[in-house]
N, C-alpha and C positions, 0 to 999 in steps of 0.2 A: 442453531445455538448461537450464543453471543460470540461475535467475531467470525461468523460463518456467512456463506453466500448460497443462493439458490437460483438455478436456472429454471425458467418456466415457459409455458406456451399458452397463448390465447388465440382465438379464431382470428383469421386475417380480417381486416377492416374493423377491428375493435376500435371504438371511439376513444377510449381512454383507460388508463390503469393508474391506481393510486395506492401507495402504502402509507397507512396512517395519515391520510389526507394530502400527501405530497405526491405529485405526478411522477410516474415511472415511465421512461422512454420504452417504446415497443418497436421492434424491427419490422420491416415490411411483411415478413412471413409470420409474425406473431410472437417471435421469440423475445424474451426479456430476462433481465438479471435484477435480483434484489439481494440486499445484504444487510447484516445486523452488526451494529457497533459492539465493541467490547462491553459497554455498559447499557446495551439496549434493554428497554422495558418489555415486559410480556403481559398480555398478548398483543400482537399487532394485527391491524385489520387491512387485508388486501381486497381492493374493490376493482372489478372490471366492468366497464360500460360497453355493452356489445353494440354492433352496428344498428340493430333495431331499437336501441334505447334501454333494453333490459339490463339490470344490474345483478352481478354475481358477487357475493361477498364470502370471504373465508377468513376466519380468525387463525392466526399463526402463533403457536406457542414457541417462545424463544427460550431454549434451555439455558440455564446459567453455566458460566464457565468456572473452572477451578484455577486460581491464579497463584503463582509463587511469589516469594519475596527475594529480590536480588540486591546485594550490596555492592556499590561501585565506588572505587577510590579516586576516580579521575575528577578534577575540579569542574564545577558546573560551567564555567565560562569556556571550556573546551579549548579551541585553537586561538582564542583571543589572549593577548599578552597581559591584560588587566580587566577588572570588572567594568571600568570605564569604557574601554574599547569594545567589550562585549555589548554593552548598552548602546553604544553608538552604531555598531554594525548590524545588530540583530534585527531591527525593524525592517530594513531594506531586504535582508535575506528572507524573512517571513513573507514579505510582499511578493517577492519573485516566486517563492514556492506556491503561494495562494493563486497567483496568476497562472502559473503552469497547470495547476490542478483544475482550473476552470475550463481549460481547452478540451474540447470533445470532438475527435475526429471520427469519420465514418469508417471504422475498421472493425474487424470481427474477432480480435484476439480474445475477447471476453467469452466467446463460445468454446475456446479450446481447453482441453484438459491441461492445466499448468504443469510445468516442469520446474524442478529446483534449478536455480541459476548457477549453483556450485554445490559440491557435496563435501562434507566434513563434519567435525564435531560441532554440535550445537552448544554455543557458549552463552546465549541469551534467548529468553523465551517470550513469545508474544503474551501481552497482558500482565506480565509480572510487575508487581509493585517495586519500583526502584528506590533505593536508599543511597544518596550521594554523600559520602564522607559523614555518615551518621545522620543526615537530614533527609526526611521523606521527600521524594520528588514525584514526578508524573509516572504513570505506568509505562512499560515498554511497549512501543507501538509496532514493533516488527519482530523478526527472528534473526539472530546473529549466527553466522556460520564461520567458525574459526578455521582459517586456512592460511598458509604462508603468503606473505606479501608478494605480489606479482602473479598470483594464480588467476588465470582467466575466469570470467564469469559470463554467462550467456542469457539470452532473452528467454524468460519463462513462457511467454506467449508473444504473438505478433503484435505490432503496434506502431506508434509514431513517437519519436523523441520530442518531448515538450520542455525539457530543461536539461542542460548539460553544463554544470558549473565546474569549469576547469580551474578557476580560482577558488580555493577551498573556503567553504562557509565555516563559521565559528564552531558549530556543533556537528554538522553533517559532513564536513570536509568536502572533498570533491564529490558532487552529487549528480545523479542521473535519474530522471523521471520518464517513464514510458506510459503513454496513453494507450489502453487496450480497447477503448470504445465503450459506450453506454455508461460513462462516468467511472469506470474502473481503471486504476493506474497503479503501477509498481514504482517504488523508489529504491535506489541502491546507494548506500551511504559509505563514506570513508574510503572511497576508491583511490587507487594509486594513479591510474591512467583511465581516460575515456576514449574509446575508439569510434564513437558515433557522434553526430552533431544534431542540433535542434532542427526539426523538420524532416529528418531522415526516417524513412519507413524501415522497420526491422522485422525479420522473420523469426519465428520460434526457433530457438537453438542457435541464433547468430551470436557471435562474440560481441560483447558490449564494451569490455574494458578489462582492467585487472584489479584485484583486491589490494587494499592498502591499509593505512592507519592514520589517515588525515582527519582533522577535526577532533572531537572529543572521543577518544578511543584509547583503551588501555593496552591494546595489542592488535595485530593485523586480523581483520575479520570483515565479512560482508554483512551489513545490515540490510535485510530485505523487508520492506514494508509495503503493504497493499492497502489501498483506500478506495472505497466506493462512495462518491460524494463526500460527506463528512464522516462516514463510518470507517473506522480502522479495523482491518480484518486480519485474521490469523492465516498466514501463508499456508500452513499445514492443511487447512480446510479446503484449499483449492488445489494444492499439489500432492496431498497425501504425505505419509511419513517419508522422511528424507532417506534416500537409498544408502545402504551401508556398504 
């Protein structure tokens, strides 16, 4: 479905795998991961080229999502003191995020059943159309977990730290990004404190930091976003319903 991911297996020594014409990395044992953006079109064509040159194709129907509308009263510029400051700072922040997401380590967190990094009331939902102070904005690219400031959060799967922004970004605040391998990564926004550093390998369940209200946030919460390449994914499709 839109915002979902799929683990698969092809024979070892498969020459190549492609989703709608774009190459998909395959592990040595034939394991792979594909995922579908919130706005992914349907159907999508998955093509495997086997060791002997034969091609196997499968059309994948991508079920549509059902998205909410959320009204947000925080100013668009977030942690910037003015629109001019936001415009000055934002390009460099986006460049750092893009560079971090391009890093792809040889780790296998993508294979693990994901766990929720924190548990609490969901205050923001993946895919929801956001309206900021009465003006339509972009859709919400993650899930918000409302918990008190200072609440620890933990790694949903193993991986490597590729960005640890201890100086708050204008929108994301203190930002942490973990690479889980195969193009899959998690981002944690609005943190109060980060307990890990860039290049550090983390294990599933390891403490990563504490929840805060930095950047553009109307209250303390953890925004958890997951991305596969350019596709933004619904955390619930990987971790299941949040424990109550």
